[in-house]
C-alpha positions in Angstrom: -22.9 197.4 -86.2 -26.3 197.4 -87.9 -26.9 199.5 -91.0 -29.6 201.4 -89.1 -27.1 202.3 -86.3 -24.5 203.4 -88.8 -27.0 205.5 -90.7 -28.1 207.2 -87.4 -24.5 208.0 -86.5 -23.8 209.4 -90.0 -26.9 211.6 -89.7 -25.8 212.9 -86.3 -22.3 213.6 -87.6 -23.7 215.5 -90.5 -26.0 217.5 -88.3 -23.1 218.4 -85.9 -21.0 219.4 -88.9 -23.8 221.7 -90.2 -24.3 223.3 -86.8 -20.5 223.9 -86.4 -20.3 225.6 -89.8 -23.4 227.7 -89.0 -21.9 228.7 -85.6 -18.6 229.6 -87.1 -20.1 231.7 -89.9 -22.3 233.4 -87.3 -19.4 234.2 -85.1 -17.3 235.6 -88.0 -20.3 237.7 -89.1 -20.8 239.1 -85.6 -17.1 240.0 -85.2 -16.9 241.7 -88.5 -20.2 243.6 -88.0 -18.8 245.5 -85.0 -15.3 246.2 -86.4 -16.8 249.4 -88.0 -14.1 249.3 -90.7 -16.6 249.1 -93.5 -20.3 250.0 -93.9 -22.9 247.5 -92.9 -25.5 246.9 -95.6 -29.0 246.9 -94.0 -31.7 245.6 -96.3 -35.4 246.3 -95.4 -38.0 243.9 -96.8 -41.5 245.3 -96.6 -44.5 242.9 -96.2 -48.2 243.5 -96.3 -49.0 241.5 -93.2 -52.7 242.2 -92.9 -53.5 242.0 -96.7 -55.4 245.2 -96.7 -55.7 247.5 -99.8 -54.6 250.6 -97.9 -51.6 248.8 -96.5 -50.7 247.8 -100.0 -51.0 251.3 -101.3 -48.6 252.6 -98.7 -46.2 249.7 -99.4 -46.3 250.4 -103.1 -45.3 254.0 -102.4 -42.3 253.2 -100.2 -38.9 254.5 -101.4 -35.4 254.3 -99.9 -35.8 257.9 -98.8 -38.5 256.9 -96.4 -35.7 255.3 -94.3 -33.0 258.0 -94.6 -33.5 259.0 -91.0 -32.1 255.6 -89.9 -28.8 256.2 -91.6 -28.7 259.8 -90.4 -29.3 258.7 -86.8 -26.6 256.0 -86.8 -24.2 258.3 -88.5 -24.9 261.1 -86.0 -24.6 258.8 -82.9 -21.5 257.0 -84.2 -19.6 260.2 -84.7 -20.6 261.3 -81.2 -18.7 258.2 -80.0 -15.6 258.8 -82.2 -16.4 256.3 -84.9 -14.5 257.6 -88.0 -16.3 255.6 -90.7 -18.3 258.1 -92.8 -21.3 255.8 -93.3 -21.4 253.1 -90.6 -24.5 251.6 -92.2 -26.1 251.9 -95.6 -29.9 251.2 -95.8 -31.5 249.7 -98.9 -35.1 248.8 -99.7 -35.8 245.4 -101.2 -38.9 244.6 -103.3 -41.9 243.6 -101.2 -42.3 240.0 -100.0 -45.5 238.0 -100.3 -44.9 235.7 -97.3 -44.7 236.4 -93.6 -41.8 235.1 -91.5 -42.6 232.3 -89.0 -44.0 233.6 -85.7 -42.0 233.0 -82.5 -43.6 230.4 -80.2 -45.5 231.6 -77.1 -43.9 230.8 -73.7 -41.1 229.0 -75.6 -38.6 226.8 -74.0 -34.9 227.2 -74.8 -35.2 224.4 -77.4 -38.3 225.9 -78.9 -36.5 229.3 -79.3 -33.5 227.6 -80.9 -35.7 225.7 -83.4 -37.7 228.9 -84.2 -34.4 230.9 -84.7 -33.2 228.2 -87.2 -36.6 228.3 -88.9 -36.5 232.1 -89.2 -33.0 232.0 -90.7 -34.0 229.3 -93.1 -37.1 231.3 -94.1 -34.9 234.4 -94.6 -32.6 232.5 -96.9 -35.5 231.2 -99.0 -37.4 234.4 -99.2 -34.9 236.9 -100.5 -36.2 239.5 -103.0 -33.0 241.5 -102.8 -30.8 241.2 -106.0 -27.8 243.3 -104.9 -24.8 242.3 -102.8 -25.4 240.1 -99.8 -26.9 241.9 -96.8 -25.1 242.2 -93.5 -28.4 242.7 -91.7 -31.9 241.8 -92.9 -34.9 243.6 -91.5 -38.4 242.2 -92.3 -40.9 245.1 -91.9 -44.4 243.7 -91.3 -46.8 246.5 -92.1 -50.4 246.8 -90.8 -53.1 249.4 -91.6 -53.5 252.0 -88.8 -57.3 251.5 -89.4 -56.8 247.9 -88.2 -56.5 248.8 -84.5 -55.0 245.6 -83.3 -52.1 245.6 -80.9 -48.9 245.0 -82.8 -46.9 241.9 -81.9 -43.5 242.4 -80.3 -40.7 243.2 -82.7 -37.4 241.3 -82.4 -33.9 241.2 -83.5 -31.5 238.2 -83.5 -27.8 238.6 -83.2 -27.4 235.0 -84.4 -28.3 235.4 -88.1 -28.3 239.2 -88.1 -32.1 239.2 -88.7 -34.8 241.5 -87.4 -38.6 241.3 -87.6 -40.3 244.7 -87.1 -44.1 245.3 -86.8 -45.2 248.7 -87.9 -48.1 250.8 -89.2 -48.5 251.5 -92.9 -48.8 255.3 -92.6 -46.5 258.3 -93.1 -47.8 259.4 -89.6 -46.0 256.4 -88.1 -42.9 256.5 -90.2 -40.8 258.0 -87.3 -41.9 255.4 -84.9 -41.3 252.6 -87.4 -37.8 254.0 -87.9 -37.2 253.9 -84.2 -38.3 250.3 -83.8 -36.2 249.3 -86.8 -33.1 250.9 -85.2 -33.9 249.2 -81.9 -34.0 245.8 -83.5 -31.1 246.5 -85.8 -28.9 247.2 -82.7 -30.1 243.9 -81.2 -28.5 242.2 -84.2 -25.2 243.9 -83.3 -25.3 242.8 -79.7 -27.2 245.6 -77.9 -29.4 244.5 -75.0 -32.8 245.8 -73.9 -32.6 248.4 -71.2 -36.2 248.5 -70.0 -38.2 246.4 -67.5 -39.8 243.5 -69.4 -42.7 243.5 -67.0 -43.8 247.1 -67.4 -41.8 248.4 -70.4 -40.4 251.3 -68.3 -36.7 252.3 -69.0 -34.3 251.1 -66.4 -32.1 253.8 -64.7 -29.3 254.5 -65.4 -28.5 252.6 -68.6 -32.0 253.0 -70.1 -32.1 256.8 -69.6 -30.8 259.3 -72.2 -29.4 261.6 -69.5 -29.2 259.6 -66.3 -27.4 262.5 -64.5 -30.1 265.1 -65.3 -31.3 267.0 -62.3 -34.2 266.8 -61.7 -34.2 263.4 -63.3 -37.7 263.6 -64.7 -39.0 264.3 -67.2 -36.4 263.2 -69.6 -36.3 265.0 -73.0 -35.1 262.0 -75.1 -35.2 258.2 -75.1 -32.2 255.9 -74.9 -32.6 253.7 -78.0 -32.6 250.4 -76.1 -34.5 251.9 -73.2 -37.4 252.2 -75.7 -39.3 255.2 -74.2 -38.9 258.7 -72.9 -39.4 258.6 -69.1 -41.9 261.4 -68.1 -42.9 260.4 -64.5 -41.8 257.6 -62.2 -44.2 255.0 -63.7 -45.0 256.7 -67.0 -43.1 257.0 -70.2 -43.9 257.6 -73.9 -42.6 256.1 -77.2 -40.6 258.7 -79.1 -42.2 260.1 -82.3 -39.0 259.9 -84.3 -35.3 259.3 -84.0 -34.8 263.0 -83.4 -35.9 262.3 -79.8 -33.5 259.3 -79.4 -29.8 258.9 -78.5 -27.5 255.9 -78.0 -26.4 255.6 -74.4 -22.9 254.7 -73.2 -23.7 251.1 -72.3 -25.4 250.5 -75.7 -22.4 252.1 -77.4 -20.1 249.8 -75.5 -22.1 246.7 -76.4 -21.9 247.5 -80.2 -18.2 248.3 -79.9 -18.4 252.1 -80.4 -16.6 252.8 -77.1 -13.0 251.7 -77.1 -10.5 254.5 -76.4 -12.9 257.2 -77.5 -15.6 258.6 -75.3 -18.8 260.7 -75.8 -20.0 263.7 -74.0 
């Protein structure tokens, strides 16, 4: 056997070992994250993603209290499903980051998506401004000025790696919607799936509706968190202004292990 062949096999064996270790750690993290025996630490990392002065002013004024509605929402909905843990999640604010996470590839193949996922997790490991105990879930909040009227890129949450990337507006006016998107992506990291039509963004009945048994069915008064919008008419829905207009539906609760023997009204 040539030295080159031996070296190639050693590199392959090392790569397989690393992937197995990563897969095992990911699986253990996912299992523990939905036991709901201890609070999950959620760390939010704000980023000035358009490099504007008004975005920076907003970012500089951010405090943990700005995200208190996220904890309140999860606590409220968890109790509704019989979760006895007093604080299922604890949300903390990390110092701002100066670097943006890698962007997902457009029209990506499965291999492209896997490579990007690994790049994102490596980036998250390298760019960590949080100095407290290790996070269970990392949310990177990319902020843009509302004066910069570009269409925000799609936010995302990865169950593998427990990482979310959220795009939001740097304004108190949009804080409620930012919170909603953060929770949506946070629940993705815990195994919740989208419950809206990816072609038109309309919630899918019944699992994407807050009250699928309501009569008449429309308009709905609230949004199901993974449905993403409040259905108003057959082909028209609106994004909720805050988490006060949002609930966790039964299918989402089942996916994140809130429904076992308990049930919700």
